[in-house]
C-alpha positions as CSV (number, residue, x, y, z in Angstrom):
1,X,103.0,-113.0,-27.8
2,X,99.0,-112.5,-27.7
3,X,98.3,-113.9,-31.0
4,X,100.8,-117.2,-29.5
5,X,98.4,-117.0,-26.8
6,X,95.3,-117.2,-28.8
7,X,96.8,-120.0,-30.8
8,X,97.8,-121.9,-28.4
9,X,94.3,-121.7,-26.6
10,X,92.6,-122.8,-29.8
11,X,95.2,-125.6,-30.1
12,X,93.9,-126.9,-26.7
13,X,89.9,-126.3,-27.0
14,X,90.3,-128.4,-30.7
15,X,92.2,-130.8,-28.8
16,X,89.2,-131.3,-26.6
17,X,86.8,-131.3,-29.0
18,X,88.3,-134.6,-30.4
19,X,88.5,-135.4,-26.8
20,X,85.3,-135.7,-26.8
21,X,84.5,-137.0,-30.0
22,X,86.6,-139.8,-29.9
23,X,84.3,-140.8,-26.6
24,X,80.9,-140.4,-27.1
25,X,82.2,-142.0,-31.1
26,X,80.1,-145.3,-30.0
27,X,76.7,-143.8,-29.0
28,X,73.9,-144.7,-31.0
29,X,72.8,-142.0,-33.6
30,X,69.1,-141.5,-32.8
31,X,65.8,-139.3,-34.6
32,X,66.9,-136.1,-33.0
33,X,67.7,-132.8,-33.9
34,X,70.4,-130.7,-32.4
35,X,70.3,-126.7,-32.8
36,X,73.9,-124.6,-32.7
37,X,72.7,-120.9,-32.0
38,X,74.8,-118.6,-31.7
39,X,72.9,-115.2,-33.4
40,X,69.5,-114.1,-31.3
41,X,65.9,-113.7,-33.2
42,X,67.9,-116.0,-35.9
43,X,65.6,-119.2,-35.6
44,X,62.2,-116.9,-36.0
45,X,60.1,-120.0,-35.3
46,X,61.7,-122.4,-37.4
47,X,62.7,-124.9,-34.2
48,X,59.7,-124.9,-32.7
49,X,58.1,-125.7,-35.9
50,X,60.7,-128.8,-35.8
51,X,60.0,-130.0,-32.2
52,X,56.6,-130.7,-33.7
53,X,57.2,-133.4,-35.8
54,X,61.4,-135.0,-33.8
55,X,63.0,-134.3,-30.6
56,X,65.1,-131.3,-30.4
57,X,68.5,-129.8,-28.6
58,X,69.8,-126.5,-28.8
59,X,73.4,-125.8,-28.2
60,X,73.6,-121.9,-27.4
61,X,76.4,-119.0,-26.9
62,X,75.6,-117.0,-24.2
63,X,74.9,-114.6,-26.5
64,X,72.1,-116.3,-26.2
65,X,70.8,-117.4,-23.1
66,X,67.3,-115.5,-22.7
67,X,66.3,-116.5,-26.3
68,X,67.4,-120.4,-25.2
69,X,65.4,-120.2,-22.1
70,X,62.6,-119.1,-23.1
71,X,62.9,-122.4,-25.2
72,X,63.7,-124.7,-22.4
73,X,60.3,-124.0,-20.9
74,X,58.5,-124.7,-24.1
75,X,60.3,-127.9,-23.5
76,X,63.3,-127.7,-25.5
77,X,67.0,-128.9,-23.7
78,X,69.4,-126.3,-23.7
79,X,72.8,-126.9,-23.1
80,X,75.2,-123.7,-23.3
81,X,78.1,-123.7,-25.3
82,X,80.5,-121.9,-23.0
83,X,80.7,-123.3,-20.3
84,X,82.3,-126.4,-19.4
85,X,80.0,-128.8,-18.4
86,X,77.5,-127.3,-21.2
87,X,80.3,-128.2,-23.9
88,X,80.9,-131.8,-22.5
89,X,77.1,-132.7,-22.6
90,X,76.3,-130.6,-26.1
91,X,78.7,-132.3,-27.5
92,X,77.1,-136.0,-25.9
93,X,74.0,-134.6,-28.4
94,X,76.4,-133.8,-31.6
95,X,77.4,-137.4,-31.5
96,X,73.9,-138.7,-31.3
97,X,71.7,-136.0,-33.1
98,X,71.2,-137.5,-36.5
99,X,70.2,-133.8,-37.8
100,X,73.1,-131.2,-37.1
101,X,71.7,-127.3,-38.0
102,X,74.3,-124.3,-36.9
103,X,73.6,-121.0,-37.7
104,X,77.0,-119.7,-37.8
105,X,80.6,-121.1,-38.0
106,X,81.3,-123.6,-34.9
107,X,85.2,-124.4,-34.3
108,X,83.4,-127.1,-32.8
109,X,82.7,-129.0,-36.0
110,X,85.9,-128.5,-37.7
111,X,87.1,-131.0,-34.5
112,X,83.8,-133.8,-34.3
113,X,84.5,-136.9,-36.3
114,X,80.7,-137.2,-37.2
115,X,79.3,-140.6,-38.9
116,X,77.9,-141.7,-42.3
117,X,74.4,-141.8,-40.8
118,X,74.4,-138.1,-39.2
119,X,73.4,-135.2,-41.9
120,X,75.2,-131.8,-41.0
121,X,73.1,-128.5,-42.1
122,X,74.7,-124.7,-42.5
123,X,71.3,-122.4,-42.0
124,X,73.4,-119.1,-40.8
125,X,71.9,-115.8,-40.0
126,X,72.0,-113.4,-43.1
127,X,69.8,-114.2,-46.0
128,X,71.8,-112.5,-48.8
129,X,75.6,-111.2,-48.4
130,X,77.1,-107.7,-49.4
131,X,80.4,-108.1,-47.2
132,X,83.0,-111.0,-48.2
133,X,83.5,-114.1,-45.9
134,X,84.7,-117.6,-45.1
135,X,87.5,-118.2,-47.8
136,X,86.7,-114.7,-49.4
137,X,87.1,-112.4,-46.1
138,X,90.4,-110.7,-46.5
139,X,91.6,-111.2,-42.8
140,X,90.8,-114.4,-43.1
141,X,93.6,-114.3,-45.9
142,X,96.1,-113.1,-44.0
143,X,95.8,-115.7,-41.2
144,X,98.6,-118.8,-40.2
145,X,98.1,-121.8,-42.5
146,X,96.8,-123.3,-39.3
147,X,94.4,-121.7,-39.0
148,X,93.6,-121.5,-42.4
149,X,93.1,-125.0,-42.2
150,X,91.1,-125.2,-39.6
151,X,88.6,-122.7,-41.1
152,X,88.4,-125.4,-44.2
153,X,88.0,-128.4,-41.4
154,X,85.1,-126.3,-40.1
155,X,83.0,-125.9,-43.8
156,X,83.7,-129.4,-44.9
157,X,81.8,-130.5,-42.0
158,X,78.3,-129.1,-43.2
159,X,76.9,-131.1,-45.9
160,X,73.9,-128.7,-47.0
161,X,73.6,-125.0,-47.1
162,X,69.7,-123.9,-46.6
163,X,69.6,-120.4,-49.3
164,X,67.5,-117.9,-50.4
165,X,69.0,-117.9,-53.4
166,X,70.6,-118.7,-56.5
167,X,72.6,-115.6,-55.4
168,X,73.7,-116.4,-52.5
169,X,74.3,-120.6,-53.4
170,X,77.1,-118.8,-55.2
171,X,78.4,-117.1,-52.0
172,X,79.1,-120.0,-50.3
173,X,79.9,-122.3,-52.9
174,X,82.9,-119.1,-53.5
175,X,83.3,-118.7,-49.3
176,X,83.1,-122.5,-48.1
177,X,83.9,-124.5,-51.1
178,X,80.3,-125.5,-51.7
179,X,79.3,-128.2,-54.7
180,X,75.8,-127.3,-56.7
181,X,74.6,-130.6,-54.8
182,X,75.3,-129.2,-51.1
183,X,73.3,-126.1,-52.1
184,X,69.5,-125.7,-50.5
185,X,66.7,-123.5,-52.1
186,X,64.7,-123.2,-49.5
187,X,64.1,-119.6,-48.4
188,X,65.8,-118.0,-45.2
189,X,62.6,-118.9,-42.5
190,X,64.1,-116.2,-40.6
191,X,62.0,-113.9,-43.1
192,X,59.0,-115.9,-43.2
193,X,57.6,-113.7,-40.2
194,X,58.7,-110.5,-42.1
195,X,56.6,-111.7,-45.0
196,X,53.2,-113.1,-43.2
197,X,53.2,-110.6,-39.9
198,X,51.3,-107.2,-39.7
199,X,53.1,-104.0,-40.8
200,X,52.4,-101.5,-38.0
201,X,54.1,-97.9,-37.8
202,X,52.2,-95.5,-34.8
203,X,53.0,-92.7,-36.2
204,X,51.7,-92.3,-39.0
205,X,52.5,-88.7,-39.8
206,X,56.0,-89.6,-39.7
207,X,57.9,-90.5,-42.2
208,X,60.6,-93.2,-40.0
209,X,63.9,-93.3,-41.4
210,X,65.9,-96.3,-39.7
211,X,69.8,-95.8,-39.7
212,X,71.4,-100.0,-39.0
213,X,74.7,-99.4,-39.8
214,X,77.4,-102.4,-39.6
215,X,80.2,-102.5,-36.5
216,X,83.3,-102.2,-37.7
217,X,86.6,-103.2,-34.8
218,X,88.8,-102.0,-37.3
219,X,88.3,-98.8,-38.8
220,X,87.6,-95.5,-37.5
221,X,84.3,-93.9,-36.2
222,X,84.7,-90.9,-37.4
223,X,85.4,-93.3,-40.8
224,X,81.7,-94.6,-41.6
225,X,79.9,-93.0,-38.9
226,X,76.4,-91.1,-40.5
227,X,76.7,-87.0,-38.9
228,X,73.5,-88.1,-37.5
229,X,73.1,-84.6,-35.7
230,X,73.7,-83.0,-38.6
231,X,71.6,-85.0,-41.1
232,X,69.0,-84.6,-37.8
233,X,69.0,-80.9,-38.8
234,X,68.1,-81.5,-42.0
235,X,65.2,-82.9,-41.4
236,X,61.8,-81.5,-41.4
237,X,59.5,-82.2,-39.2
238,X,57.8,-85.2,-40.2
239,X,60.5,-87.1,-40.9
240,X,61.6,-89.4,-37.5
241,X,64.9,-90.7,-37.5
242,X,65.5,-93.8,-35.2
243,X,68.9,-95.3,-35.0
244,X,70.0,-98.4,-33.6
245,X,73.6,-99.2,-33.3
246,X,76.3,-102.0,-31.6
247,X,76.2,-102.2,-28.2
248,X,80.1,-101.4,-28.6
249,X,79.2,-97.7,-29.8
250,X,78.9,-95.4,-27.2
251,X,78.1,-91.6,-28.0
252,X,77.6,-88.7,-25.8
253,X,75.3,-86.7,-27.8
254,X,72.4,-90.0,-27.8
255,X,69.0,-88.9,-26.5
256,X,70.3,-85.4,-27.0
257,X,68.6,-83.8,-30.8
258,X,65.2,-83.2,-31.5
259,X,63.6,-85.9,-34.8
260,X,65.9,-88.7,-33.2
261,X,64.8,-91.7,-31.7
262,X,68.3,-93.9,-30.1
263,X,67.1,-97.5,-30.4
264,X,68.3,-100.0,-27.6
265,X,70.6,-102.3,-28.3
266,X,68.6,-105.7,-26.9
267,X,65.5,-104.6,-29.2
268,X,65.0,-106.7,-31.8
269,X,66.0,-104.7,-35.6
270,X,62.9,-106.4,-36.7
271,X,60.3,-105.1,-35.4
272,X,61.4,-101.0,-36.6
273,X,62.3,-103.2,-40.0
274,X,58.2,-103.8,-41.0
275,X,57.8,-100.1,-39.1
276,X,59.7,-98.2,-41.8
277,X,59.1,-95.7,-44.5
278,X,63.0,-95.8,-45.7
279,X,66.0,-98.1,-43.9
280,X,70.0,-96.3,-44.0
281,X,72.7,-99.6,-43.8
282,X,75.4,-99.9,-45.6
283,X,77.1,-103.6,-45.2
284,X,74.4,-105.3,-43.1
285,X,71.8,-108.2,-44.4
286,X,69.3,-105.7,-43.0
287,X,68.8,-104.4,-46.6
288,X,67.8,-107.9,-47.7
289,X,65.3,-108.6,-44.9
290,X,64.1,-105.0,-45.3
291,X,63.5,-105.0,-48.7
292,X,61.2,-108.6,-48.1
293,X,59.4,-106.8,-46.0
294,X,59.2,-103.6,-47.8
295,X,58.8,-104.0,-51.8
296,X,58.3,-100.4,-51.8
297,X,60.1,-98.5,-49.8
298,X,63.0,-96.7,-49.6
299,X,66.3,-98.7,-49.6
300,X,69.7,-96.7,-48.9
301,X,72.9,-97.5,-49.0
302,X,75.8,-95.9,-47.6
303,X,79.0,-96.8,-47.7
304,X,81.6,-93.5,-46.8
305,X,84.5,-95.7,-45.9
306,X,83.5,-98.4,-48.7
307,X,87.8,-97.9,-49.9
308,X,88.5,-99.3,-46.4
309,X,86.7,-102.4,-45.9
310,X,87.0,-103.1,-49.6
311,X,90.8,-103.3,-48.1
312,X,89.8,-104.9,-44.8
313,X,87.5,-107.7,-44.6
314,X,86.1,-107.3,-48.7
315,X,82.9,-106.5,-50.5
316,X,80.9,-109.2,-52.7
317,X,81.6,-108.7,-56.3
318,X,79.0,-107.0,-58.8
319,X,76.9,-106.5,-55.3
320,X,76.3,-102.8,-55.9
321,X,74.9,-103.9,-59.0
322,X,72.1,-104.9,-58.0
323,X,71.1,-102.4,-54.9
324,X,67.7,-100.5,-56.1
325,X,69.8,-97.2,-56.0
326,X,73.6,-96.1,-56.4
327,X,75.6,-96.5,-53.0
328,X,75.7,-93.1,-51.9
329,X,78.9,-91.5,-50.4
330,X,78.2,-88.3,-48.4
331,X,75.3,-86.6,-46.0
332,X,75.2,-84.2,-48.9
333,X,74.1,-87.2,-51.3
334,X,72.1,-89.0,-48.7
335,X,69.5,-86.2,-48.4
336,X,69.3,-85.2,-51.9
337,X,68.6,-89.2,-52.6
338,X,66.4,-89.1,-48.9
339,X,64.4,-86.1,-50.6
340,X,64.6,-87.6,-54.3
341,X,60.7,-88.0,-55.8
342,X,62.2,-91.5,-57.8
343,X,60.2,-94.6,-57.4
344,X,60.6,-96.9,-55.2
345,X,61.1,-100.6,-56.7
346,X,62.7,-103.6,-54.8
347,X,61.5,-106.0,-57.1
348,X,64.4,-106.9,-59.2
349,X,66.5,-107.0,-56.1
350,X,63.9,-109.1,-55.0
351,X,64.4,-111.2,-57.0
352,X,68.1,-111.9,-57.0
353,X,68.7,-112.1,-53.7
354,X,65.0,-113.2,-51.9
355,X,64.0,-115.4,-55.0
356,X,62.7,-118.1,-52.3
357,X,61.6,-115.7,-49.5
358,X,57.9,-116.0,-50.3
359,X,57.1,-116.9,-46.9
360,X,56.9,-120.4,-46.8
361,X,60.9,-121.5,-46.3
362,X,60.5,-122.7,-42.9
363,X,58.5,-125.7,-43.9
364,X,60.2,-125.8,-47.0
365,X,62.8,-126.6,-44.7
366,X,61.3,-129.2,-42.2
367,X,60.3,-130.7,-45.3
368,X,64.1,-130.9,-45.9
369,X,65.4,-132.6,-42.6
370,X,62.1,-135.0,-42.6
371,X,63.3,-136.0,-46.5
372,X,66.8,-137.4,-43.8
373,X,64.9,-138.3,-41.6
374,X,62.4,-140.7,-43.9
375,X,65.5,-142.2,-44.9
376,X,64.5,-140.2,-48.4
377,X,67.7,-138.8,-49.0
Protein backbone atom coordinates (compact mmCIF):
# COMPACT_ATOMS: atom_id res chain seq x y z
CA UNK A 1 0.00 0.00 0.00
CA UNK A 2 2.80 2.41 0.96
CA UNK A 3 4.72 1.65 -2.24
CA UNK A 4 1.56 2.23 -4.32
CA UNK A 5 0.98 5.58 -2.59
CA UNK A 6 4.56 6.71 -3.23
CA UNK A 7 4.32 5.63 -6.86
CA UNK A 8 1.07 7.59 -7.26
CA UNK A 9 2.65 10.73 -5.74
CA UNK A 10 5.56 10.45 -8.17
CA UNK A 11 3.17 10.13 -11.10
CA UNK A 12 1.30 13.25 -9.98
CA UNK A 13 4.63 15.09 -9.64
CA UNK A 14 5.65 14.03 -13.16
CA UNK A 15 2.28 15.19 -14.51
CA UNK A 16 2.72 18.58 -12.80
CA UNK A 17 6.23 19.03 -14.21
CA UNK A 18 5.04 18.17 -17.73
CA UNK A 19 2.16 20.62 -17.35
CA UNK A 20 4.50 23.41 -16.23
CA UNK A 21 6.99 22.54 -18.97
CA UNK A 22 4.30 22.75 -21.65
CA UNK A 23 3.01 26.06 -20.30
CA UNK A 24 6.54 27.51 -20.54
CA UNK A 25 7.32 26.13 -23.99
CA UNK A 26 6.90 29.48 -25.75
CA UNK A 27 9.36 31.27 -23.46
CA UNK A 28 12.44 32.60 -25.22
CA UNK A 29 15.82 31.18 -24.16
CA UNK A 30 18.24 33.78 -22.76
CA UNK A 31 21.95 33.74 -21.91
CA UNK A 32 21.47 32.64 -18.33
CA UNK A 33 22.71 29.73 -16.21
CA UNK A 34 20.33 27.77 -13.99
CA UNK A 35 22.04 25.79 -11.22
CA UNK A 36 20.16 22.97 -9.48
CA UNK A 37 21.57 22.50 -5.97
CA UNK A 38 20.92 19.59 -3.62
CA UNK A 39 24.31 19.20 -1.91
CA UNK A 40 25.60 21.90 0.49
CA UNK A 41 29.18 23.09 -0.07
CA UNK A 42 29.37 21.31 -3.40
CA UNK A 43 29.98 24.26 -5.73
CA UNK A 44 32.77 25.84 -3.60
CA UNK A 45 32.95 29.04 -5.63
CA UNK A 46 31.75 27.73 -9.00
CA UNK A 47 28.46 29.65 -8.83
CA UNK A 48 30.26 32.90 -8.08
CA UNK A 49 32.76 32.18 -10.87
CA UNK A 50 29.89 31.73 -13.33
CA UNK A 51 28.18 34.86 -11.99
CA UNK A 52 31.20 36.95 -13.01
CA UNK A 53 30.36 36.14 -16.64
CA UNK A 54 26.62 35.42 -16.84
CA UNK A 55 23.37 35.89 -14.91
CA UNK A 56 22.72 32.81 -12.77
CA UNK A 57 19.74 31.54 -10.80
CA UNK A 58 19.81 28.75 -8.22
CA UNK A 59 17.04 26.20 -7.71
CA UNK A 60 17.73 24.52 -4.39
CA UNK A 61 16.53 21.73 -2.14
CA UNK A 62 15.67 22.70 1.43
CA UNK A 63 18.87 21.02 2.69
CA UNK A 64 20.79 23.83 0.95
CA UNK A 65 18.73 26.71 2.32
CA UNK A 66 21.58 28.34 4.28
CA UNK A 67 23.95 28.25 1.32
CA UNK A 68 21.25 29.55 -1.02
CA UNK A 69 20.51 32.48 1.31
CA UNK A 70 24.20 33.44 1.31
CA UNK A 71 24.20 33.41 -2.49
CA UNK A 72 21.06 35.56 -2.51
CA UNK A 73 22.96 38.23 -0.56
CA UNK A 74 25.52 38.22 -3.38
CA UNK A 75 22.90 38.97 -6.01
CA UNK A 76 21.94 35.44 -7.06
CA UNK A 77 18.22 34.77 -7.57
CA UNK A 78 17.12 31.68 -5.64
CA UNK A 79 14.03 29.44 -5.68
CA UNK A 80 13.29 26.52 -3.36
CA UNK A 81 12.11 23.48 -5.31
CA UNK A 82 10.41 22.09 -2.20
CA UNK A 83 7.70 24.77 -2.22
CA UNK A 84 4.87 25.17 -4.74
CA UNK A 85 5.79 28.76 -5.63
CA UNK A 86 9.47 27.86 -5.85
CA UNK A 87 8.73 24.91 -8.11
CA UNK A 88 6.50 26.96 -10.45
CA UNK A 89 9.05 29.77 -10.71
CA UNK A 90 11.89 27.29 -10.96
CA UNK A 91 10.32 25.54 -13.94
CA UNK A 92 10.03 28.90 -15.67
CA UNK A 93 13.72 29.59 -15.05
CA UNK A 94 14.61 26.18 -16.45
CA UNK A 95 12.60 26.93 -19.58
CA UNK A 96 14.49 30.17 -20.35
CA UNK A 97 18.06 29.29 -19.29
CA UNK A 98 20.52 28.48 -22.04
CA UNK A 99 22.68 26.48 -19.61
CA UNK A 100 21.47 24.15 -16.86
CA UNK A 101 23.90 22.66 -14.32
CA UNK A 102 22.72 19.99 -11.84
CA UNK A 103 24.69 18.55 -8.92
CA UNK A 104 22.59 15.40 -8.63
CA UNK A 105 19.74 13.32 -10.01
CA UNK A 106 16.75 15.70 -10.24
CA UNK A 107 13.50 13.89 -11.07
CA UNK A 108 11.98 16.99 -12.69
CA UNK A 109 14.56 16.99 -15.49
CA UNK A 110 13.09 13.82 -16.97
CA UNK A 111 9.72 15.46 -17.61
CA UNK A 112 10.87 18.77 -19.07
CA UNK A 113 10.97 19.29 -22.83
CA UNK A 114 14.20 21.18 -23.39
CA UNK A 115 14.83 23.18 -26.54
CA UNK A 116 17.70 22.48 -28.94
CA UNK A 117 19.32 25.75 -27.89
CA UNK A 118 19.57 24.57 -24.26
CA UNK A 119 22.42 22.51 -22.79
CA UNK A 120 22.14 20.45 -19.60
CA UNK A 121 25.25 19.52 -17.60
CA UNK A 122 25.66 17.00 -14.79
CA UNK A 123 28.15 18.35 -12.25
CA UNK A 124 27.56 15.53 -9.73
CA UNK A 125 28.52 15.74 -6.07
CA UNK A 126 31.57 13.48 -5.91
CA UNK A 127 34.90 13.40 -7.68
CA UNK A 128 35.02 9.60 -7.78
CA UNK A 129 32.80 6.61 -7.09
CA UNK A 130 33.20 3.62 -4.79
CA UNK A 131 29.57 2.52 -4.62
CA UNK A 132 27.46 1.86 -7.70
CA UNK A 133 24.69 4.23 -8.72
CA UNK A 134 22.30 4.90 -11.57
CA UNK A 135 21.77 1.94 -13.88
CA UNK A 136 24.23 -0.14 -11.82
CA UNK A 137 22.61 0.46 -8.42
CA UNK A 138 21.46 -2.96 -7.14
CA UNK A 139 18.47 -1.39 -5.37
CA UNK A 140 17.39 0.47 -8.52
CA UNK A 141 17.54 -2.76 -10.53
CA UNK A 142 14.76 -4.15 -8.33
CA UNK A 143 12.41 -1.22 -8.92
CA UNK A 144 9.35 -1.39 -11.15
CA UNK A 145 9.49 -0.99 -14.92
CA UNK A 146 7.78 2.40 -14.61
CA UNK A 147 10.39 3.57 -12.09
CA UNK A 148 13.25 2.46 -14.34
CA UNK A 149 11.73 4.32 -17.29
CA UNK A 150 11.52 7.44 -15.13
CA UNK A 151 15.17 7.09 -14.11
CA UNK A 152 16.27 6.79 -17.74
CA UNK A 153 14.30 9.89 -18.75
CA UNK A 154 16.35 11.86 -16.24
CA UNK A 155 19.65 10.36 -17.42
CA UNK A 156 18.73 11.14 -21.02
CA UNK A 157 18.08 14.79 -20.16
CA UNK A 158 21.82 15.44 -19.73
CA UNK A 159 24.01 16.50 -22.61
CA UNK A 160 27.34 16.38 -20.77
CA UNK A 161 28.94 15.48 -17.44
CA UNK A 162 31.98 17.14 -15.84
CA UNK A 163 34.43 14.56 -14.48
CA UNK A 164 37.91 14.54 -12.94
CA UNK A 165 39.23 11.40 -14.62
CA UNK A 166 38.72 8.87 -17.38
CA UNK A 167 37.89 6.41 -14.60
CA UNK A 168 34.91 8.49 -13.51
CA UNK A 169 33.95 8.95 -17.14
CA UNK A 170 33.72 5.18 -17.51
CA UNK A 171 31.54 5.04 -14.39
CA UNK A 172 29.08 7.51 -15.92
CA UNK A 173 29.03 5.60 -19.19
CA UNK A 174 27.92 2.53 -17.27
CA UNK A 175 25.71 4.28 -14.71
CA UNK A 176 23.92 6.83 -16.91
CA UNK A 177 24.43 5.30 -20.35
CA UNK A 178 26.56 8.25 -21.53
CA UNK A 179 28.72 8.19 -24.66
CA UNK A 180 32.39 9.24 -24.93
CA UNK A 181 31.28 12.57 -26.44
CA UNK A 182 29.31 13.43 -23.30
CA UNK A 183 32.30 13.08 -20.95
CA UNK A 184 34.11 16.37 -20.23
CA UNK A 185 37.51 15.94 -18.56
CA UNK A 186 37.56 19.22 -16.67
CA UNK A 187 38.25 18.17 -13.11
CA UNK A 188 35.82 18.42 -10.20
CA UNK A 189 35.49 22.11 -9.37
CA UNK A 190 34.76 21.47 -5.70
CA UNK A 191 38.31 20.18 -5.17
CA UNK A 192 40.03 23.43 -6.19
CA UNK A 193 39.91 24.75 -2.64
CA UNK A 194 41.33 21.46 -1.35
CA UNK A 195 44.30 21.72 -3.70
CA UNK A 196 44.86 25.46 -3.33
CA UNK A 197 43.68 26.01 0.25
CA UNK A 198 45.87 26.45 3.30
CA UNK A 199 46.17 23.40 5.54
CA UNK A 200 46.06 24.11 9.26
CA UNK A 201 46.48 21.88 12.27
CA UNK A 202 46.03 23.72 15.55
CA UNK A 203 47.22 20.74 17.57
CA UNK A 204 50.52 19.88 15.91
CA UNK A 205 51.47 17.55 18.75
CA UNK A 206 48.48 15.36 17.91
CA UNK A 207 47.94 12.85 15.11
CA UNK A 208 44.49 13.70 13.77
CA UNK A 209 42.55 10.58 12.77
CA UNK A 210 39.29 11.43 11.00
CA UNK A 211 36.48 8.85 10.84
CA UNK A 212 33.85 9.63 8.18
CA UNK A 213 31.59 6.64 7.46
CA UNK A 214 28.83 6.43 4.86
CA UNK A 215 25.30 6.23 6.24
CA UNK A 216 23.36 3.02 5.53
CA UNK A 217 19.61 3.06 5.99
CA UNK A 218 19.13 -0.64 5.26
CA UNK A 219 22.06 -2.16 7.18
CA UNK A 220 21.97 -2.41 11.01
CA UNK A 221 24.35 -0.05 12.79
CA UNK A 222 26.25 -2.84 14.53
CA UNK A 223 27.15 -4.36 11.15
CA UNK A 224 29.16 -1.38 9.93
CA UNK A 225 29.90 1.25 12.58
CA UNK A 226 33.44 1.21 13.93
CA UNK A 227 33.83 0.25 17.60
CA UNK A 228 34.77 3.82 18.46
CA UNK A 229 35.15 3.19 22.18
CA UNK A 230 37.26 0.07 21.66
CA UNK A 231 39.54 1.73 19.12
CA UNK A 232 39.91 4.88 21.22
CA UNK A 233 41.26 2.79 24.10
CA UNK A 234 44.03 1.48 21.82
CA UNK A 235 45.19 4.94 20.75
CA UNK A 236 48.13 6.64 22.40
CA UNK A 237 48.12 10.04 24.07
CA UNK A 238 49.27 11.75 20.86
CA UNK A 239 46.28 10.48 18.86
CA UNK A 240 42.98 12.33 18.43
CA UNK A 241 40.09 10.43 16.83
CA UNK A 242 37.66 12.89 15.23
CA UNK A 243 34.27 11.38 14.38
CA UNK A 244 31.67 12.84 12.03
CA UNK A 245 28.53 10.75 11.70
CA UNK A 246 25.39 11.21 9.66
CA UNK A 247 22.66 13.22 11.47
CA UNK A 248 20.49 10.09 11.59
CA UNK A 249 23.08 8.20 13.65
CA UNK A 250 22.62 8.88 17.36
CA UNK A 251 25.03 7.41 19.90
CA UNK A 252 24.44 7.54 23.64
CA UNK A 253 28.16 7.56 24.41
CA UNK A 254 28.96 10.75 22.48
CA UNK A 255 31.26 13.21 24.25
CA UNK A 256 32.26 10.69 26.94
CA UNK A 257 35.49 9.18 25.59
CA UNK A 258 39.09 10.20 25.90
CA UNK A 259 40.97 10.94 22.67
CA UNK A 260 37.66 11.34 20.80
CA UNK A 261 36.20 14.54 19.38
CA UNK A 262 32.65 14.47 18.00
CA UNK A 263 32.15 16.72 15.00
CA UNK A 264 28.72 18.27 14.58
CA UNK A 265 26.78 17.07 11.54
CA UNK A 266 26.28 20.72 10.57
CA UNK A 267 30.03 21.30 10.20
CA UNK A 268 31.70 20.85 6.81
CA UNK A 269 33.97 17.84 6.56
CA UNK A 270 36.33 19.73 4.24
CA UNK A 271 37.92 21.76 7.03
CA UNK A 272 38.79 18.56 8.88
CA UNK A 273 39.98 16.78 5.74
CA UNK A 274 42.66 19.39 5.19
CA UNK A 275 44.06 19.13 8.72
CA UNK A 276 43.86 15.35 9.20
CA UNK A 277 46.80 12.95 9.17
CA UNK A 278 44.65 9.86 8.64
CA UNK A 279 41.21 9.27 7.13
CA UNK A 280 39.12 6.22 7.97
CA UNK A 281 36.11 5.78 5.70
CA UNK A 282 34.29 3.11 3.71
CA UNK A 283 32.24 3.72 0.56
CA UNK A 284 32.29 7.52 0.72
CA UNK A 285 33.74 9.68 -2.05
CA UNK A 286 35.46 11.67 0.70
CA UNK A 287 38.35 9.25 0.08
CA UNK A 288 39.09 11.01 -3.22
CA UNK A 289 38.89 14.46 -1.60
CA UNK A 290 41.27 13.40 1.15
CA UNK A 291 44.01 12.07 -1.14
CA UNK A 292 43.93 15.09 -3.46
CA UNK A 293 44.25 17.37 -0.42
CA UNK A 294 46.79 15.12 1.31
CA UNK A 295 48.85 13.13 -1.22
CA UNK A 296 51.19 11.87 1.52
CA UNK A 297 48.65 11.09 4.26
CA UNK A 298 47.16 7.72 5.21
CA UNK A 299 43.82 6.55 3.79
CA UNK A 300 42.23 3.55 5.54
CA UNK A 301 39.25 1.81 3.94
CA UNK A 302 37.20 -0.02 6.59
CA UNK A 303 34.61 -2.39 5.07
CA UNK A 304 33.18 -4.70 7.77
CA UNK A 305 29.91 -5.08 5.84
CA UNK A 306 31.31 -5.47 2.33
CA UNK A 307 29.27 -8.59 1.47
CA UNK A 308 25.97 -7.02 2.57
CA UNK A 309 26.74 -3.65 0.97
CA UNK A 310 27.69 -5.30 -2.33
CA UNK A 311 24.41 -7.18 -2.32
CA UNK A 312 22.19 -4.19 -1.45
CA UNK A 313 23.87 -1.27 -3.27
CA UNK A 314 26.87 -2.54 -5.20
CA UNK A 315 30.57 -1.61 -5.28
CA UNK A 316 32.53 -0.44 -8.32
CA UNK A 317 34.36 -3.38 -9.87
CA UNK A 318 38.12 -3.33 -9.34
CA UNK A 319 38.10 -0.32 -7.01
CA UNK A 320 39.86 -2.24 -4.23
CA UNK A 321 42.92 -2.62 -6.44
CA UNK A 322 43.09 1.16 -6.87
CA UNK A 323 43.36 2.03 -3.17
CA UNK A 324 46.81 2.92 -1.78
CA UNK A 325 46.43 0.24 0.93
CA UNK A 326 44.48 -2.97 1.38
CA UNK A 327 40.90 -2.78 2.62
CA UNK A 328 40.54 -3.78 6.29
CA UNK A 329 37.57 -5.57 7.82
CA UNK A 330 38.06 -5.66 11.60
CA UNK A 331 39.11 -3.16 14.28
CA UNK A 332 42.26 -5.24 14.83
CA UNK A 333 43.26 -4.99 11.15
CA UNK A 334 42.45 -1.28 11.22
CA UNK A 335 44.70 -0.64 14.22
CA UNK A 336 47.52 -2.67 12.64
CA UNK A 337 47.32 -0.60 9.47
CA UNK A 338 47.00 2.63 11.43
CA UNK A 339 50.19 1.93 13.36
CA UNK A 340 52.22 0.38 10.55
CA UNK A 341 55.34 2.15 9.40
CA UNK A 342 54.66 1.59 5.72
CA UNK A 343 55.43 4.63 3.52
CA UNK A 344 52.32 6.49 2.32
CA UNK A 345 52.00 7.26 -1.39
CA UNK A 346 48.64 8.23 -2.90
CA UNK A 347 50.17 9.20 -6.26
CA UNK A 348 48.87 6.22 -8.25
CA UNK A 349 45.38 6.55 -6.74
CA UNK A 350 45.32 10.27 -7.58
CA UNK A 351 46.56 9.65 -11.12
CA UNK A 352 43.66 7.25 -11.66
CA UNK A 353 40.84 9.21 -10.01
CA UNK A 354 42.02 12.81 -9.48
CA UNK A 355 43.73 13.21 -12.85
CA UNK A 356 42.35 16.68 -13.62
CA UNK A 357 41.95 17.89 -10.03
CA UNK A 358 44.87 20.30 -10.20
CA UNK A 359 43.28 23.39 -8.66
CA UNK A 360 42.12 24.73 -12.05
CA UNK A 361 38.93 22.72 -12.55
CA UNK A 362 36.57 25.65 -11.97
CA UNK A 363 38.14 27.68 -14.76
CA UNK A 364 37.80 24.72 -17.15
CA UNK A 365 34.14 24.19 -16.21
CA UNK A 366 33.43 27.89 -16.79
CA UNK A 367 35.35 27.60 -20.06
CA UNK A 368 33.03 24.82 -21.26
CA UNK A 369 30.00 26.95 -20.39
CA UNK A 370 31.46 29.91 -22.28
CA UNK A 371 31.94 27.74 -25.39
CA UNK A 372 28.21 27.04 -25.47
CA UNK A 373 27.25 30.63 -24.67
CA UNK A 374 29.54 31.89 -27.46
CA UNK A 375 28.17 29.39 -29.97
CA UNK A 376 31.45 27.49 -30.26
CA UNK A 377 29.82 24.21 -29.22
